[in-house]
LOZATOR-746982 format. One record per residue (C-alpha): residue number from 1; y, x, z; chain; residue in three letters. Coordinates in nm, 2 decimals. Example, Ala and Ser with C-alpha at 12.3 -4.5 7.8 and 13.67 -1.06 7.14 Angstrom:
2
{nr:1&py:-0.45&px:1.23&pz:0.78&kette:A&rest:Ala};
{nr:2&py:-0.11&px:1.37&pz:0.71&kette:A&rest:Ser};
***
This chain:
201
{nr:1&py:11.72&px:23.66&pz:28.92&kette:A&rest:Unk};
{nr:2&py:11.82&px:23.37&pz:29.15&kette:A&rest:Unk};
{nr:3&py:11.61&px:23.09&pz:29.33&kette:A&rest:Unk};
{nr:4&py:11.69&px:22.76&pz:29.49&kette:A&rest:Unk};
{nr:5&py:11.52&px:22.72&pz:29.83&kette:A&rest:Unk};
{nr:6&py:11.50&px:22.43&pz:30.07&kette:A&rest:Unk};
{nr:7&py:11.50&px:22.48&pz:30.45&kette:A&rest:Unk};
{nr:8&py:11.61&px:22.28&pz:30.73&kette:A&rest:Unk};
{nr:9&py:11.69&px:21.98&pz:30.50&kette:A&rest:Unk};
{nr:10&py:11.95&px:22.18&pz:30.30&kette:A&rest:Unk};
{nr:11&py:11.93&px:22.38&pz:29.96&kette:A&rest:Unk};
{nr:12&py:12.06&px:22.72&pz:29.91&kette:A&rest:Unk};
{nr:13&py:12.10&px:22.93&pz:29.58&kette:A&rest:Unk};
{nr:14&py:12.01&px:23.28&pz:29.66&kette:A&rest:Unk};
{nr:15&py:11.95&px:23.62&pz:29.51&kette:A&rest:Unk};
{nr:16&py:11.80&px:23.94&pz:29.64&kette:A&rest:Unk};
{nr:17&py:12.03&px:24.09&pz:29.90&kette:A&rest:Unk};
{nr:18&py:12.22&px:23.76&pz:30.00&kette:A&rest:Unk};
{nr:19&py:12.28&px:23.71&pz:30.37&kette:A&rest:Unk};
{nr:20&py:12.24&px:23.34&pz:30.48&kette:A&rest:Unk};
{nr:21&py:12.29&px:23.13&pz:30.79&kette:A&rest:Unk};
{nr:22&py:12.01&px:22.87&pz:30.79&kette:A&rest:Unk};
{nr:23&py:11.89&px:22.62&pz:31.05&kette:A&rest:Unk};
{nr:24&py:11.69&px:22.80&pz:31.34&kette:A&rest:Unk};
{nr:25&py:11.36&px:22.94&pz:31.26&kette:A&rest:Unk};
{nr:26&py:11.07&px:23.02&pz:31.47&kette:A&rest:Unk};
{nr:27&py:11.10&px:23.40&pz:31.43&kette:A&rest:Unk};
{nr:28&py:11.24&px:23.71&pz:31.61&kette:A&rest:Unk};
{nr:29&py:11.50&px:23.95&pz:31.48&kette:A&rest:Unk};
{nr:30&py:11.33&px:24.20&pz:31.24&kette:A&rest:Unk};
{nr:31&py:11.05&px:23.97&pz:31.13&kette:A&rest:Unk};
{nr:32&py:10.97&px:23.91&pz:30.77&kette:A&rest:Unk};
{nr:33&py:10.94&px:23.55&pz:30.67&kette:A&rest:Unk};
{nr:34&py:10.87&px:23.36&pz:30.35&kette:A&rest:Unk};
{nr:35&py:11.02&px:23.03&pz:30.22&kette:A&rest:Unk};
{nr:36&py:10.77&px:22.85&pz:30.02&kette:A&rest:Unk};
{nr:37&py:10.98&px:22.52&pz:29.92&kette:A&rest:Unk};
{nr:38&py:11.13&px:22.67&pz:29.60&kette:A&rest:Unk};
{nr:39&py:11.29&px:22.40&pz:29.37&kette:A&rest:Unk};
{nr:40&py:11.40&px:22.66&pz:29.10&kette:A&rest:Unk};
{nr:41&py:11.33&px:23.01&pz:29.01&kette:A&rest:Unk};
{nr:42&py:11.54&px:23.15&pz:28.72&kette:A&rest:Unk};
{nr:43&py:11.50&px:22.90&pz:28.42&kette:A&rest:Unk};
{nr:44&py:11.17&px:22.73&pz:28.59&kette:A&rest:Unk};
{nr:45&py:11.25&px:22.41&pz:28.74&kette:A&rest:Unk};
{nr:46&py:11.00&px:22.26&pz:29.00&kette:A&rest:Unk};
{nr:47&py:10.87&px:21.92&pz:29.00&kette:A&rest:Unk};
{nr:48&py:10.96&px:21.89&pz:29.29&kette:A&rest:Unk};
{nr:49&py:10.87&px:22.25&pz:29.39&kette:A&rest:Unk};
{nr:50&py:10.77&px:22.56&pz:29.18&kette:A&rest:Unk};
{nr:51&py:10.40&px:22.62&pz:29.26&kette:A&rest:Unk};
{nr:52&py:10.31&px:22.99&pz:29.35&kette:A&rest:Unk};
{nr:53&py:10.69&px:23.09&pz:29.40&kette:A&rest:Unk};
{nr:54&py:10.85&px:23.20&pz:29.72&kette:A&rest:Unk};
{nr:55&py:11.16&px:23.39&pz:29.87&kette:A&rest:Unk};
{nr:56&py:11.09&px:23.66&pz:30.13&kette:A&rest:Unk};
{nr:57&py:11.37&px:23.74&pz:30.37&kette:A&rest:Unk};
{nr:58&py:11.43&px:23.95&pz:30.68&kette:A&rest:Unk};
{nr:59&py:11.56&px:23.78&pz:31.00&kette:A&rest:Unk};
{nr:60&py:11.87&px:23.97&pz:31.13&kette:A&rest:Unk};
{nr:61&py:11.94&px:23.77&pz:31.43&kette:A&rest:Unk};
{nr:62&py:11.95&px:23.42&pz:31.60&kette:A&rest:Unk};
{nr:63&py:12.30&px:23.31&pz:31.63&kette:A&rest:Unk};
{nr:64&py:12.50&px:22.99&pz:31.71&kette:A&rest:Unk};
{nr:65&py:12.75&px:22.82&pz:31.48&kette:A&rest:Unk};
{nr:66&py:13.12&px:22.74&pz:31.54&kette:A&rest:Unk};
{nr:67&py:13.20&px:22.50&pz:31.81&kette:A&rest:Unk};
{nr:68&py:13.23&px:22.14&pz:31.68&kette:A&rest:Unk};
{nr:69&py:13.43&px:21.89&pz:31.90&kette:A&rest:Unk};
{nr:70&py:13.33&px:21.52&pz:31.88&kette:A&rest:Unk};
{nr:71&py:13.62&px:21.33&pz:32.01&kette:A&rest:Unk};
{nr:72&py:13.60&px:20.94&pz:32.03&kette:A&rest:Unk};
{nr:73&py:13.92&px:20.74&pz:32.16&kette:A&rest:Unk};
{nr:74&py:13.91&px:20.35&pz:32.17&kette:A&rest:Unk};
{nr:75&py:14.27&px:20.24&pz:32.14&kette:A&rest:Unk};
{nr:76&py:14.21&px:19.87&pz:32.25&kette:A&rest:Unk};
{nr:77&py:13.98&px:19.92&pz:32.53&kette:A&rest:Unk};
{nr:78&py:14.17&px:20.03&pz:32.82&kette:A&rest:Unk};
{nr:79&py:14.23&px:20.39&pz:32.68&kette:A&rest:Unk};
{nr:80&py:13.85&px:20.49&pz:32.68&kette:A&rest:Unk};
{nr:81&py:13.81&px:20.85&pz:32.57&kette:A&rest:Unk};
{nr:82&py:13.50&px:21.07&pz:32.52&kette:A&rest:Unk};
{nr:83&py:13.47&px:21.44&pz:32.43&kette:A&rest:Unk};
{nr:84&py:13.15&px:21.62&pz:32.32&kette:A&rest:Unk};
{nr:85&py:13.10&px:21.97&pz:32.20&kette:A&rest:Unk};
{nr:86&py:12.82&px:22.12&pz:32.01&kette:A&rest:Unk};
{nr:87&py:12.71&px:22.46&pz:31.87&kette:A&rest:Unk};
{nr:88&py:12.43&px:22.45&pz:31.62&kette:A&rest:Unk};
{nr:89&py:12.14&px:22.70&pz:31.65&kette:A&rest:Unk};
{nr:90&py:12.12&px:22.92&pz:31.34&kette:A&rest:Unk};
{nr:91&py:11.92&px:23.21&pz:31.20&kette:A&rest:Unk};
{nr:92&py:12.09&px:23.49&pz:31.01&kette:A&rest:Unk};
{nr:93&py:11.85&px:23.62&pz:30.73&kette:A&rest:Unk};
{nr:94&py:11.88&px:23.88&pz:30.45&kette:A&rest:Unk};
{nr:95&py:11.70&px:23.79&pz:30.12&kette:A&rest:Unk};
{nr:96&py:11.47&px:24.07&pz:30.03&kette:A&rest:Unk};
{nr:97&py:11.26&px:23.95&pz:29.75&kette:A&rest:Unk};
{nr:98&py:11.22&px:23.66&pz:29.50&kette:A&rest:Unk};
{nr:99&py:10.86&px:23.60&pz:29.38&kette:A&rest:Unk};
{nr:100&py:10.79&px:23.38&pz:29.06&kette:A&rest:Unk};
{nr:101&py:10.42&px:23.38&pz:29.13&kette:A&rest:Unk};
{nr:102&py:10.16&px:23.49&pz:29.38&kette:A&rest:Unk};
{nr:103&py:10.37&px:23.39&pz:29.69&kette:A&rest:Unk};
{nr:104&py:10.07&px:23.21&pz:29.83&kette:A&rest:Unk};
{nr:105&py:9.87&px:23.54&pz:29.83&kette:A&rest:Unk};
{nr:106&py:10.15&px:23.76&pz:29.98&kette:A&rest:Unk};
{nr:107&py:10.02&px:23.72&pz:30.35&kette:A&rest:Unk};
{nr:108&py:10.38&px:23.70&pz:30.49&kette:A&rest:Unk};
{nr:109&py:10.44&px:23.45&pz:30.77&kette:A&rest:Unk};
{nr:110&py:10.58&px:23.13&pz:30.65&kette:A&rest:Unk};
{nr:111&py:10.93&px:23.03&pz:30.76&kette:A&rest:Unk};
{nr:112&py:10.91&px:22.73&pz:30.98&kette:A&rest:Unk};
{nr:113&py:11.18&px:22.56&pz:31.18&kette:A&rest:Unk};
{nr:114&py:11.19&px:22.64&pz:31.56&kette:A&rest:Unk};
{nr:115&py:11.13&px:22.27&pz:31.65&kette:A&rest:Unk};
{nr:116&py:10.79&px:22.28&pz:31.47&kette:A&rest:Unk};
{nr:117&py:10.45&px:22.42&pz:31.60&kette:A&rest:Unk};
{nr:118&py:10.40&px:22.79&pz:31.57&kette:A&rest:Unk};
{nr:119&py:10.38&px:22.90&pz:31.20&kette:A&rest:Unk};
{nr:120&py:10.09&px:23.07&pz:31.04&kette:A&rest:Unk};
{nr:121&py:10.05&px:23.30&pz:30.74&kette:A&rest:Unk};
{nr:122&py:10.19&px:23.16&pz:30.41&kette:A&rest:Unk};
{nr:123&py:9.84&px:23.20&pz:30.25&kette:A&rest:Unk};
{nr:124&py:9.62&px:23.05&pz:30.51&kette:A&rest:Unk};
{nr:125&py:9.57&px:22.68&pz:30.49&kette:A&rest:Unk};
{nr:126&py:9.53&px:22.48&pz:30.81&kette:A&rest:Unk};
{nr:127&py:9.15&px:22.47&pz:30.90&kette:A&rest:Unk};
{nr:128&py:9.00&px:22.15&pz:31.06&kette:A&rest:Unk};
{nr:129&py:8.84&px:22.20&pz:31.40&kette:A&rest:Unk};
{nr:130&py:8.47&px:22.15&pz:31.40&kette:A&rest:Unk};
{nr:131&py:8.37&px:21.84&pz:31.62&kette:A&rest:Unk};
{nr:132&py:8.26&px:21.97&pz:31.97&kette:A&rest:Unk};
{nr:133&py:7.93&px:21.86&pz:32.11&kette:A&rest:Unk};
{nr:134&py:7.95&px:21.63&pz:32.41&kette:A&rest:Unk};
{nr:135&py:7.94&px:21.83&pz:32.74&kette:A&rest:Unk};
{nr:136&py:7.64&px:21.76&pz:32.96&kette:A&rest:Unk};
{nr:137&py:7.87&px:21.58&pz:33.22&kette:A&rest:Unk};
{nr:138&py:8.00&px:21.35&pz:32.95&kette:A&rest:Unk};
{nr:139&py:7.66&px:21.27&pz:32.83&kette:A&rest:Unk};
{nr:140&py:7.55&px:21.18&pz:33.18&kette:A&rest:Unk};
{nr:141&py:7.85&px:20.96&pz:33.22&kette:A&rest:Unk};
{nr:142&py:7.77&px:20.79&pz:32.89&kette:A&rest:Unk};
{nr:143&py:7.41&px:20.72&pz:33.01&kette:A&rest:Unk};
{nr:144&py:7.53&px:20.58&pz:33.34&kette:A&rest:Unk};
{nr:145&py:7.79&px:20.35&pz:33.16&kette:A&rest:Unk};
{nr:146&py:7.51&px:20.23&pz:32.93&kette:A&rest:Unk};
{nr:147&py:7.28&px:20.17&pz:33.23&kette:A&rest:Unk};
{nr:148&py:7.56&px:19.98&pz:33.42&kette:A&rest:Unk};
{nr:149&py:7.60&px:19.61&pz:33.39&kette:A&rest:Unk};
{nr:150&py:7.92&px:19.44&pz:33.34&kette:A&rest:Unk};
{nr:151&py:8.00&px:19.32&pz:33.69&kette:A&rest:Unk};
{nr:152&py:8.31&px:19.12&pz:33.58&kette:A&rest:Unk};
{nr:153&py:8.06&px:18.86&pz:33.44&kette:A&rest:Unk};
{nr:154&py:8.02&px:18.73&pz:33.82&kette:A&rest:Unk};
{nr:155&py:8.27&px:18.47&pz:33.90&kette:A&rest:Unk};
{nr:156&py:8.55&px:18.61&pz:34.13&kette:A&rest:Unk};
{nr:157&py:8.49&px:18.98&pz:34.04&kette:A&rest:Unk};
{nr:158&py:8.79&px:19.12&pz:33.83&kette:A&rest:Unk};
{nr:159&py:8.83&px:19.47&pz:33.69&kette:A&rest:Unk};
{nr:160&py:8.97&px:19.60&pz:34.00&kette:A&rest:Unk};
{nr:161&py:8.68&px:19.47&pz:34.23&kette:A&rest:Unk};
{nr:162&py:8.44&px:19.61&pz:33.96&kette:A&rest:Unk};
{nr:163&py:8.61&px:19.95&pz:34.00&kette:A&rest:Unk};
{nr:164&py:8.58&px:19.94&pz:34.37&kette:A&rest:Unk};
{nr:165&py:8.23&px:19.85&pz:34.35&kette:A&rest:Unk};
{nr:166&py:8.16&px:20.13&pz:34.09&kette:A&rest:Unk};
{nr:167&py:8.33&px:20.38&pz:34.34&kette:A&rest:Unk};
{nr:168&py:8.10&px:20.27&pz:34.62&kette:A&rest:Unk};
{nr:169&py:7.79&px:20.33&pz:34.38&kette:A&rest:Unk};
{nr:170&py:7.71&px:19.97&pz:34.26&kette:A&rest:Unk};
{nr:171&py:7.71&px:19.94&pz:33.89&kette:A&rest:Unk};
{nr:172&py:7.42&px:19.71&pz:33.81&kette:A&rest:Unk};
{nr:173&py:7.34&px:19.33&pz:33.91&kette:A&rest:Unk};
{nr:174&py:7.01&px:19.45&pz:34.09&kette:A&rest:Unk};
{nr:175&py:7.22&px:19.69&pz:34.31&kette:A&rest:Unk};
{nr:176&py:7.46&px:19.42&pz:34.39&kette:A&rest:Unk};
{nr:177&py:7.18&px:19.17&pz:34.46&kette:A&rest:Unk};
{nr:178&py:7.04&px:19.43&pz:34.71&kette:A&rest:Unk};
{nr:179&py:7.35&px:19.46&pz:34.91&kette:A&rest:Unk};
{nr:180&py:7.35&px:19.33&pz:35.27&kette:A&rest:Unk};
{nr:181&py:7.68&px:19.14&pz:35.30&kette:A&rest:Unk};
{nr:182&py:7.72&px:19.20&pz:35.68&kette:A&rest:Unk};
{nr:183&py:7.64&px:19.58&pz:35.69&kette:A&rest:Unk};
{nr:184&py:7.82&px:19.69&pz:35.37&kette:A&rest:Unk};
{nr:185&py:8.15&px:19.81&pz:35.47&kette:A&rest:Unk};
{nr:186&py:8.27&px:20.02&pz:35.15&kette:A&rest:Unk};
{nr:187&py:8.39&px:19.71&pz:34.98&kette:A&rest:Unk};
{nr:188&py:8.43&px:19.35&pz:35.09&kette:A&rest:Unk};
{nr:189&py:8.13&px:19.17&pz:34.91&kette:A&rest:Unk};
{nr:190&py:8.12&px:18.79&pz:34.92&kette:A&rest:Unk};
{nr:191&py:7.78&px:18.62&pz:34.96&kette:A&rest:Unk};
{nr:192&py:7.82&px:18.42&pz:34.64&kette:A&rest:Unk};
{nr:193&py:7.87&px:18.76&pz:34.43&kette:A&rest:Unk};
{nr:194&py:7.52&px:18.86&pz:34.57&kette:A&rest:Unk};
{nr:195&py:7.37&px:18.51&pz:34.48&kette:A&rest:Unk};
{nr:196&py:7.51&px:18.54&pz:34.12&kette:A&rest:Unk};
{nr:197&py:7.38&px:18.89&pz:34.09&kette:A&rest:Unk};
{nr:198&py:7.03&px:18.79&pz:34.19&kette:A&rest:Unk};
{nr:199&py:7.02&px:18.53&pz:33.92&kette:A&rest:Unk};
{nr:200&py:7.18&px:18.77&pz:33.66&kette:A&rest:Unk};
{nr:201&py:6.94&px:19.06&pz:33.75&kette:A&rest:Unk};
***
């Protein structure tokens, strides 16, 4: 029996015992992995994949492909040349088993590309994280923000000045109205700010 699997953007026709070089997988040598994107198994053709089918393989080694030289020469631009070399990261695998059904319950780790986030077991669907309760400090900050007035409503107080006032402990119009302009050294407070704060408070 043969199967056509898809991995790393490529399709491979495989049988049990075949050795393949595929795009790098997040697995170590000796690990058993399972490919779940199966386009065809025997005479069954997927639409686009065959549900419940899988191909299990054993990772032999992590290898590099042949060196590819990319050479660019521009004839009409003063003899400009550029050379680049590249060796593709690959994984050498041996196909051990082809499953027509029941691959989702096999419990073998899914074959995931090395650029992806760490893989889980093929059968386990991703669980959504439960929303966390707000921490006490966050709740206190939210209450303080709710109690605070918008100091930028005062003419001449921009976001930067409002932040400096908040750092100095002034978050409401009443607090700003109670400030003594001559003795307050933390932020330069203008007398007209205090007068506007008194009317707004």
